[in-house]
BATOR-742644 format. One record per residue (C-alpha): residue number from 1; residue in three letters; x, y, z. Coordinates in steps of 0.05 Angstrom, whole numbers, plus 5000, padded with zeros to 4 digits. Layout:
# BATOR-742644
(NUM, "ALA", (X, Y, Z)),
...
END
This chain:
# BATOR-742644
(1, "MET", (5224, 6571, 5417)),
(2, "SER", (5219, 6625, 5470)),
(3, "THR", (5186, 6624, 5532)),
(4, "ALA", (5152, 6691, 5510)),
(5, "THR", (5133, 6658, 5446)),
(6, "ILE", (5106, 6596, 5473)),
(7, "SER", (5059, 6646, 5522)),
(8, "ARG", (5032, 6678, 5458)),
(9, "VAL", (5025, 6621, 5420)),
(10, "ALA", (4985, 6591, 5481)),
(11, "ALA", (4951, 6670, 5482)),
(12, "ALA", (4931, 6657, 5400)),
(13, "ARG", (4890, 6587, 5417)),
(14, "LYS", (4863, 6610, 5479)),
(15, "ASN", (4833, 6675, 5440)),
(16, "GLN", (4828, 6622, 5370)),
(17, "SER", (4781, 6583, 5428)),
(18, "LYS", (4745, 6644, 5458)),
(19, "ASP", (4741, 6693, 5408)),
(20, "GLN", (4741, 6672, 5336)),
(21, "LYS", (4719, 6598, 5353)),
(22, "PRO", (4732, 6580, 5284)),
(23, "LYS", (4672, 6517, 5265)),
(24, "ILE", (4710, 6453, 5239)),
(25, "ALA", (4685, 6391, 5214)),
(26, "PRO", (4680, 6333, 5268)),
(27, "PRO", (4722, 6281, 5271)),
(28, "THR", (4676, 6237, 5233)),
(29, "ALA", (4668, 6275, 5179)),
(30, "THR", (4695, 6253, 5102)),
(31, "PHE", (4733, 6287, 5050)),
(32, "SER", (4665, 6295, 5014)),
(33, "ASP", (4643, 6333, 5074)),
(34, "LEU", (4690, 6381, 5065)),
(35, "GLY", (4676, 6401, 5002)),
(36, "VAL", (4731, 6360, 4966)),
(37, "ASP", (4693, 6336, 4899)),
(38, "GLY", (4682, 6261, 4879)),
(39, "SER", (4744, 6243, 4837)),
(40, "LEU", (4790, 6266, 4885)),
(41, "CYS", (4755, 6239, 4940)),
(42, "GLU", (4750, 6169, 4901)),
(43, "LEU", (4820, 6176, 4891)),
(44, "LEU", (4843, 6187, 4966)),
(45, "LYS", (4795, 6126, 4979)),
(46, "SER", (4843, 6086, 4935)),
(47, "MET", (4894, 6110, 4971)),
(48, "GLN", (4869, 6077, 5033)),
(49, "ILE", (4858, 6159, 5062)),
(50, "LYS", (4791, 6150, 5084)),
(51, "ARG", (4787, 6207, 5142)),
(52, "PRO", (4818, 6281, 5148)),
(53, "SER", (4861, 6302, 5197)),
(54, "GLU", (4845, 6359, 5243)),
(55, "ILE", (4889, 6416, 5197)),
(56, "GLN", (4843, 6381, 5133)),
(57, "ARG", (4781, 6384, 5171)),
(58, "ALA", (4790, 6466, 5192)),
(59, "CYS", (4833, 6489, 5129)),
(60, "ILE", (4808, 6453, 5065)),
(61, "PRO", (4734, 6482, 5070)),
(62, "ALA", (4769, 6549, 5095)),
(63, "THR", (4807, 6545, 5032)),
(64, "LEU", (4752, 6530, 4979)),
(65, "ALA", (4718, 6584, 5003)),
(66, "GLY", (4773, 6627, 4982)),
(67, "ARG", (4804, 6658, 5051)),
(68, "ASP", (4869, 6661, 5060)),
(69, "ILE", (4903, 6605, 5112)),
(70, "ILE", (4946, 6606, 5167)),
(71, "GLY", (4949, 6538, 5189)),
(72, "GLY", (4988, 6501, 5251)),
(73, "ALA", (5001, 6429, 5259)),
(74, "LYS", (5054, 6389, 5273)),
(75, "THR", (5094, 6351, 5220)),
(76, "GLY", (5058, 6292, 5195)),
(77, "SER", (4994, 6314, 5213)),
(78, "GLY", (4982, 6322, 5132)),
(79, "LYS", (4986, 6394, 5128)),
(80, "THR", (5005, 6386, 5051)),
(81, "ALA", (4937, 6357, 5032)),
(82, "ALA", (4899, 6413, 5071)),
(83, "PHE", (4927, 6454, 5018)),
(84, "ALA", (4940, 6407, 4946)),
(85, "LEU", (4867, 6387, 4950)),
(86, "PRO", (4838, 6446, 4951)),
(87, "ILE", (4888, 6481, 4903)),
(88, "LEU", (4874, 6417, 4858)),
(89, "GLN", (4796, 6421, 4862)),
(90, "LYS", (4798, 6500, 4841)),
(91, "LEU", (4859, 6477, 4784)),
(92, "SER", (4800, 6433, 4758)),
(93, "GLU", (4749, 6473, 4749)),
(94, "ASP", (4788, 6535, 4716)),
(95, "PRO", (4863, 6502, 4696)),
(96, "TYR", (4914, 6544, 4665)),
(97, "GLY", (4988, 6561, 4689)),
(98, "VAL", (5015, 6592, 4729)),
(99, "PHE", (4957, 6581, 4779)),
(100, "ALA", (5001, 6559, 4841)),
(101, "ILE", (5069, 6574, 4877)),
(102, "VAL", (5088, 6534, 4935)),
(103, "LEU", (5151, 6562, 4973)),
(104, "THR", (5183, 6516, 5023)),
(105, "PRO", (5252, 6530, 5065)),
(106, "THR", (5287, 6466, 5037)),
(107, "ARG", (5303, 6429, 4969)),
(108, "GLU", (5280, 6357, 4994)),
(109, "LEU", (5219, 6382, 5024)),
(110, "ALA", (5202, 6414, 4948)),
(111, "PHE", (5221, 6344, 4925)),
(112, "GLN", (5171, 6315, 4975)),
(113, "ILE", (5112, 6361, 4961)),
(114, "ALA", (5120, 6357, 4890)),
(115, "GLU", (5105, 6278, 4890)),
(116, "GLN", (5040, 6290, 4934)),
(117, "PHE", (5015, 6343, 4883)),
(118, "ARG", (5044, 6287, 4827)),
(119, "VAL", (4993, 6227, 4860)),
(120, "LEU", (4935, 6276, 4873)),
(121, "GLY", (4942, 6306, 4807)),
(122, "LYS", (4950, 6254, 4761)),
(123, "SER", (4883, 6252, 4742)),
(124, "LEU", (4877, 6314, 4727)),
(125, "GLY", (4938, 6323, 4684)),
(126, "LEU", (4973, 6362, 4731)),
(127, "LYS", (5037, 6395, 4710)),
(128, "ASP", (5089, 6418, 4754)),
(129, "CYS", (5150, 6442, 4756)),
(130, "ILE", (5207, 6439, 4813)),
(131, "VAL", (5254, 6504, 4811)),
(132, "VAL", (5311, 6492, 4868)),
(133, "GLY", (5389, 6503, 4876)),
(134, "GLY", (5431, 6451, 4857)),
(135, "MET", (5392, 6429, 4794)),
(136, "ASP", (5394, 6453, 4723)),
(137, "MET", (5379, 6518, 4715)),
(138, "VAL", (5369, 6531, 4634)),
(139, "GLU", (5327, 6461, 4644)),
(140, "GLN", (5284, 6488, 4709)),
(141, "ALA", (5269, 6555, 4649)),
(142, "ILE", (5253, 6513, 4595)),
(143, "GLN", (5198, 6487, 4641)),
(144, "LEU", (5179, 6550, 4666)),
(145, "SER", (5167, 6575, 4598)),
(146, "LYS", (5121, 6520, 4591)),
(147, "ARG", (5071, 6555, 4643)),
(148, "PRO", (5061, 6490, 4693)),
(149, "HIS", (4997, 6493, 4739)),
(150, "VAL", (5040, 6488, 4800)),
(151, "ILE", (5115, 6509, 4821)),
(152, "ILE", (5146, 6477, 4874)),
(153, "ALA", (5206, 6518, 4896)),
(154, "THR", (5260, 6542, 4945)),
(155, "PRO", (5256, 6621, 4942)),
(156, "GLY", (5327, 6633, 4929)),
(157, "ARG", (5319, 6591, 4862)),
(158, "LEU", (5258, 6628, 4840)),
(159, "HIS", (5293, 6688, 4849)),
(160, "ASP", (5350, 6678, 4816)),
(161, "HIS", (5311, 6661, 4752)),
(162, "ILE", (5260, 6724, 4773)),
(163, "ARG", (5330, 6772, 4759)),
(164, "SER", (5350, 6731, 4703)),
(165, "SER", (5278, 6747, 4667)),
(166, "ALA", (5221, 6767, 4704)),
(167, "ASP", (5180, 6764, 4643)),
(168, "ALA", (5199, 6690, 4629)),
(169, "VAL", (5164, 6673, 4698)),
(170, "HIS", (5103, 6682, 4686)),
(171, "LEU", (5071, 6700, 4757)),
(172, "SER", (5008, 6749, 4751)),
(173, "ARG", (4958, 6704, 4747)),
(174, "VAL", (4979, 6664, 4800)),
(175, "ARG", (4917, 6634, 4838)),
(176, "PHE", (4951, 6611, 4905)),
(177, "LEU", (5008, 6618, 4935)),
(178, "VAL", (5030, 6576, 4987)),
(179, "MET", (5089, 6579, 5049)),
(180, "ASP", (5099, 6516, 5069)),
(181, "GLU", (5148, 6517, 5136)),
(182, "ALA", (5128, 6595, 5137)),
(183, "ASP", (5169, 6600, 5208)),
(184, "ARG", (5232, 6592, 5171)),
(185, "LEU", (5211, 6620, 5098)),
(186, "LEU", (5198, 6688, 5149)),
(187, "GLU", (5265, 6684, 5167)),
(188, "PRO", (5314, 6744, 5147)),
(189, "CYS", (5353, 6709, 5108)),
(190, "PHE", (5294, 6697, 5054)),
(191, "ALA", (5274, 6758, 5056)),
(192, "PRO", (5299, 6797, 4994)),
(193, "ALA", (5285, 6731, 4950)),
(194, "LEU", (5213, 6738, 4983)),
(195, "GLN", (5206, 6805, 4968)),
(196, "ALA", (5223, 6804, 4893)),
(197, "ILE", (5175, 6737, 4888)),
(198, "LEU", (5116, 6774, 4929)),
(199, "SER", (5125, 6839, 4879)),
(200, "LEU", (5110, 6793, 4817)),
(201, "LEU", (5050, 6767, 4850)),
(202, "PRO", (4981, 6789, 4833)),
(203, "LYS", (4946, 6818, 4899)),
(204, "LYS", (4879, 6784, 4895)),
(205, "ARG", (4903, 6715, 4914)),
(206, "GLN", (4899, 6664, 4964)),
(207, "THR", (4957, 6664, 5010)),
(208, "LEU", (4959, 6594, 5050)),
(209, "LEU", (5018, 6597, 5117)),
(210, "TYR", (5030, 6527, 5143)),
(211, "THR", (5073, 6515, 5194)),
(212, "ALA", (5094, 6465, 5253)),
(213, "THR", (5123, 6522, 5290)),
(214, "MET", (5096, 6586, 5307)),
(215, "THR", (5134, 6655, 5310)),
(216, "ASN", (5118, 6722, 5325)),
(217, "GLU", (5131, 6740, 5253)),
(218, "ILE", (5061, 6688, 5231)),
(219, "LEU", (5020, 6715, 5298)),
(220, "ALA", (5022, 6783, 5274)),
(221, "LEU", (4989, 6760, 5202)),
(222, "GLN", (4931, 6736, 5244)),
(223, "HIS", (4921, 6819, 5244)),
(224, "GLN", (4931, 6841, 5177)),
(225, "GLU", (4861, 6877, 5143)),
(226, "LYS", (4842, 6806, 5109)),
(227, "ARG", (4832, 6769, 5163)),
(228, "PRO", (4867, 6701, 5148)),
(229, "PHE", (4826, 6635, 5170)),
(230, "THR", (4872, 6620, 5230)),
(231, "TYR", (4873, 6542, 5258)),
(232, "LEU", (4927, 6519, 5304)),
(233, "CYS", (4921, 6446, 5317)),
(234, "ASP", (4966, 6420, 5381)),
(235, "MET", (5031, 6452, 5369)),
(236, "SER", (5064, 6443, 5433)),
(237, "VAL", (5140, 6429, 5416)),
(238, "SER", (5154, 6366, 5454)),
(239, "THR", (5164, 6297, 5442)),
(240, "VAL", (5109, 6238, 5448)),
(241, "PRO", (5099, 6192, 5495)),
(242, "THR", (5113, 6120, 5455)),
(243, "LEU", (5183, 6148, 5445)),
(244, "GLU", (5249, 6119, 5484)),
(245, "GLN", (5299, 6169, 5499)),
(246, "GLN", (5371, 6147, 5519)),
(247, "TYR", (5438, 6177, 5531)),
(248, "LEU", (5514, 6147, 5526)),
(249, "PHE", (5561, 6182, 5555)),
(250, "VAL", (5631, 6172, 5522)),
(251, "PRO", (5690, 6204, 5516)),
(252, "SER", (5699, 6252, 5463)),
(253, "GLN", (5764, 6230, 5431)),
(254, "VAL", (5729, 6164, 5417)),
(255, "ARG", (5650, 6183, 5398)),
(256, "HIS", (5668, 6151, 5333)),
(257, "VAL", (5677, 6079, 5357)),
(258, "TYR", (5620, 6076, 5402)),
(259, "LEU", (5586, 6097, 5340)),
(260, "ALA", (5612, 6037, 5307)),
(261, "HIS", (5597, 5985, 5369)),
(262, "LEU", (5528, 6015, 5375)),
(263, "LEU", (5512, 6003, 5300)),
(264, "ARG", (5541, 5927, 5303)),
(265, "SER", (5503, 5919, 5366)),
(266, "ASP", (5445, 5862, 5368)),
(267, "ASP", (5399, 5928, 5394)),
(268, "PHE", (5421, 5966, 5333)),
(269, "LYS", (5430, 5911, 5280)),
(270, "ASP", (5380, 5917, 5220)),
(271, "LYS", (5336, 5977, 5248)),
(272, "SER", (5320, 6036, 5198)),
(273, "ILE", (5369, 6083, 5234)),
(274, "ILE", (5377, 6163, 5226)),
(275, "ILE", (5444, 6194, 5260)),
(276, "PHE", (5449, 6276, 5250)),
(277, "CYS", (5514, 6308, 5260)),
(278, "GLY", (5525, 6375, 5278)),
(279, "ARG", (5566, 6393, 5207)),
(280, "CYS", (5568, 6378, 5137)),
(281, "ASP", (5637, 6341, 5142)),
(282, "GLN", (5621, 6311, 5201)),
(283, "ALA", (5570, 6274, 5164)),
(284, "GLN", (5604, 6261, 5099)),
(285, "LEU", (5671, 6225, 5147)),
(286, "LEU", (5619, 6183, 5192)),
(287, "THR", (5586, 6150, 5119)),
(288, "VAL", (5652, 6141, 5087)),
(289, "MET", (5684, 6112, 5158)),
(290, "LEU", (5628, 6067, 5160)),
(291, "ILE", (5622, 6040, 5098)),
(292, "GLU", (5692, 6025, 5099)),
(293, "LEU", (5673, 5980, 5167)),
(294, "GLY", (5631, 5946, 5121)),
(295, "ILE", (5564, 5985, 5155)),
(296, "ASP", (5525, 6006, 5096)),
(297, "CYS", (5496, 6078, 5098)),
(298, "THR", (5487, 6137, 5061)),
(299, "GLY", (5485, 6217, 5075)),
(300, "LEU", (5442, 6276, 5077)),
(301, "HIS", (5481, 6339, 5066)),
(302, "SER", (5497, 6404, 5036)),
(303, "HIS", (5560, 6385, 5010)),
(304, "MET", (5534, 6327, 4960)),
(305, "THR", (5495, 6348, 4894)),
(306, "GLN", (5416, 6351, 4894)),
(307, "GLN", (5413, 6286, 4848)),
(308, "GLN", (5457, 6253, 4904)),
(309, "ARG", (5407, 6281, 4961)),
(310, "LEU", (5353, 6250, 4922)),
(311, "ASN", (5384, 6192, 4909)),
(312, "SER", (5404, 6181, 4985)),
(313, "LEU", (5333, 6193, 5007)),
(314, "GLY", (5308, 6140, 4964)),
(315, "ARG", (5359, 6089, 4976)),
(316, "PHE", (5331, 6103, 5049)),
(317, "ARG", (5259, 6115, 5042)),
(318, "ALA", (5255, 6042, 5002)),
(319, "GLU", (5298, 6015, 5051)),
(320, "VAL", (5351, 5994, 5005)),
(321, "VAL", (5404, 6016, 5063)),
(322, "LYS", (5380, 6022, 5134)),
(323, "ILE", (5425, 6078, 5170)),
(324, "LEU", (5418, 6149, 5142)),
(325, "ILE", (5475, 6200, 5164)),
(326, "SER", (5445, 6266, 5160)),
(327, "THR", (5451, 6344, 5189)),
(328, "ASP", (5395, 6382, 5210)),
(329, "VAL", (5362, 6390, 5134)),
(330, "GLY", (5333, 6324, 5150)),
(331, "SER", (5305, 6341, 5223)),
(332, "ARG", (5240, 6380, 5201)),
(333, "GLY", (5182, 6371, 5150)),
(334, "LEU", (5207, 6297, 5110)),
(335, "ASP", (5161, 6243, 5125)),
(336, "ILE", (5204, 6183, 5120)),
(337, "PRO", (5157, 6134, 5171)),
(338, "SER", (5195, 6076, 5177)),
(339, "VAL", (5245, 6106, 5220)),
(340, "GLU", (5252, 6064, 5284)),
(341, "VAL", (5320, 6095, 5315)),
(342, "VAL", (5345, 6171, 5318)),
(343, "ILE", (5421, 6180, 5338)),
(344, "ASN", (5443, 6240, 5360)),
(345, "TYR", (5519, 6235, 5343)),
(346, "HIS", (5525, 6311, 5361)),
(347, "ILE", (5470, 6345, 5409)),
(348, "PRO", (5439, 6407, 5386)),
(349, "ARG", (5445, 6473, 5414)),
(350, "ASP", (5374, 6489, 5414)),
(351, "PRO", (5324, 6437, 5443)),
(352, "THR", (5280, 6459, 5400)),
(353, "ASP", (5326, 6429, 5342)),
(354, "TYR", (5326, 6358, 5384)),
(355, "ILE", (5259, 6366, 5391)),
(356, "HIS", (5246, 6361, 5306)),
(357, "ARG", (5312, 6302, 5309)),
(358, "VAL", (5276, 6254, 5349)),
(359, "GLY", (5210, 6270, 5321)),
(360, "ARG", (5236, 6231, 5256)),
(361, "THR", (5220, 6177, 5297)),
(362, "ALA", (5150, 6147, 5337)),
(363, "ARG", (5110, 6179, 5290)),
(364, "ALA", (5039, 6165, 5279)),
(365, "GLY", (5035, 6127, 5354)),
(366, "ARG", (5077, 6086, 5332)),
(367, "GLY", (5138, 6074, 5386)),
(368, "GLY", (5212, 6096, 5369)),
(369, "ARG", (5284, 6108, 5411)),
(370, "ALA", (5325, 6168, 5406)),
(371, "LEU", (5403, 6160, 5436)),
(372, "SER", (5444, 6212, 5441)),
(373, "ILE", (5512, 6209, 5448)),
(374, "VAL", (5547, 6262, 5495)),
(375, "SER", (5614, 6263, 5521)),
(376, "GLU", (5637, 6308, 5579)),
(377, "LYS", (5627, 6372, 5535)),
(378, "ASP", (5555, 6358, 5520)),
(379, "ILE", (5523, 6357, 5592)),
(380, "GLN", (5496, 6431, 5588)),
(381, "LEU", (5469, 6418, 5526)),
(382, "ILE", (5432, 6353, 5554)),
(383, "GLN", (5407, 6385, 5607)),
(384, "SER", (5374, 6446, 5570)),
(385, "ILE", (5341, 6380, 5537)),
(386, "GLU", (5307, 6355, 5592)),
(387, "GLU", (5290, 6412, 5613)),
(388, "ARG", (5254, 6428, 5560)),
(389, "ILE", (5222, 6372, 5549)),
(390, "ASN", (5205, 6355, 5623)),
(391, "LYS", (5239, 6278, 5626)),
(392, "GLN", (5304, 6256, 5647)),
(393, "LEU", (5340, 6214, 5600)),
(394, "GLU", (5355, 6147, 5615)),
(395, "GLU", (5422, 6120, 5607)),
(396, "TYR", (5449, 6065, 5569)),
(397, "LYS", (5510, 6027, 5580)),
(398, "VAL", (5544, 5994, 5544)),
(399, "ASP", (5610, 5938, 5551)),
(400, "GLU", (5671, 5983, 5549)),
(401, "ASN", (5716, 5935, 5540)),
(402, "ALA", (5679, 5912, 5479)),
(403, "VAL", (5688, 5983, 5446)),
(404, "LEU", (5761, 5984, 5462)),
(405, "LYS", (5774, 5906, 5431)),
(406, "GLU", (5747, 5956, 5360)),
(407, "LEU", (5791, 6027, 5378)),
(408, "THR", (5849, 6010, 5329)),
(409, "GLU", (5803, 5976, 5273)),
(410, "VAL", (5744, 6037, 5277)),
(411, "SER", (5806, 6093, 5285)),
(412, "THR", (5847, 6065, 5223)),
(413, "ALA", (5778, 6073, 5185)),
(414, "LYS", (5762, 6131, 5204)),
(415, "ARG", (5842, 6153, 5184)),
(416, "VAL", (5835, 6117, 5110)),
(417, "ALA", (5761, 6160, 5101)),
(418, "SER", (5790, 6225, 5126)),
(419, "MET", (5845, 6200, 5072)),
(420, "ARG", (5797, 6184, 5015)),
(421, "ILE", (5756, 6253, 5037)),
(422, "ILE", (5818, 6290, 5016)),
(423, "ASP", (5831, 6253, 4950)),
(424, "ILE", (5760, 6263, 4930)),
(425, "GLU", (5768, 6341, 4940)),
(426, "LYS", (5837, 6341, 4901)),
(427, "ARG", (5806, 6310, 4847)),
(428, "SER", (5738, 6348, 4843)),
(429, "LYS", (5788, 6408, 4847)),
(430, "LYS", (5825, 6386, 4786)),
(431, "ARG", (5766, 6367, 4746)),
(432, "ARG", (5739, 6446, 4760)),
(433, "LYS", (5796, 6477, 4738)),
(434, "THR", (5808, 6430, 4677)),
(435, "ASN", (5734, 6446, 4658)),
(436, "LYS", (5748, 6522, 4672)),
(437, "GLU", (5815, 6514, 4627)),
(438, "SER", (5773, 6482, 4572)),
(439, "ARG", (5715, 6548, 4570)),
(440, "SER", (5765, 6591, 4563)),
END
């Protein structure tokens, strides 16, 4: 977030507090006090969700009252329930499909949102449809033709269906449009798909925008003719006091050796860990290398099929595997509460990306650790991060002699991993060629 944007966010919050003064229920309020009906309140109680969060106290009553919403709150603050509960309540009063569309920038977040809708909407007989890339488009078209109550989609794949057959998507009676992670959805890359989707939606609808990062584009929406209810929680993009932040300085050529040593050490063994890489091929190589070394792990990146990505997330969430190796696809939106450690195998160029990455741990008041593996090429990046978070990272030291003893073993595993990936890619190309020839 630029300095100018930070200033505008601060001004927006100041304006919110002085001029608009949105009245919200006190922290002692119950979901019933917000206007949530009895059956949903009982369900929440059975799930041990007793008190609404700040964003829920602000936005649920306004949504039930028919207002458009701009809701700003950090990841993990209960944004999904803030829009799902009023949508489900209104749906129960007048059930039809398609009642609501939820747009999100990533496939994984779409599945996560769908899970929450299914849990909260089970007693209503909710029918939902997930429309994302990497899945069978024909099967999705069949599900869309059945007019589900709620469509959870990435803009690109929903746009594909509209281009294929706009009449088959049935968007003319949509009551709610939700844009989750709205800051990313309003980026230029999504513009063509969004324009196509919006052109098919009725003008008389509620639009609910939720974001963990405020941008100029979202701030500008506050001043539309149909003024949305705007509530910004504390959205300062920063790290939390319960997070221990460290760095390990290593020569760039042997970064992989130090990582393997760390994962085998008592400090990190049996911990729930997300390792962030800069690129998909790097994440894939690390995953295969660590498995070759007998370190159980799983990957999450866009070179995997959607089913593979879902399986990986499921195994990590269930703690079947303790280590997830991810690109930045796993740094925002995903709620995995049990993560104890985040390791930055590659340092991100944008300090905001660092904050989102390390925000996967030390959640909801719990402690956590973030360790960044820093080489001689990363010094300026680390200095930018320290300036942004207003904190110096503490140095983490290892026994250099112990690391050197593992050099041959780990380097051999890395070479084997590279050869295996090349072999997999060759077989995959051959399979695709065979399939293409059989169809022609």
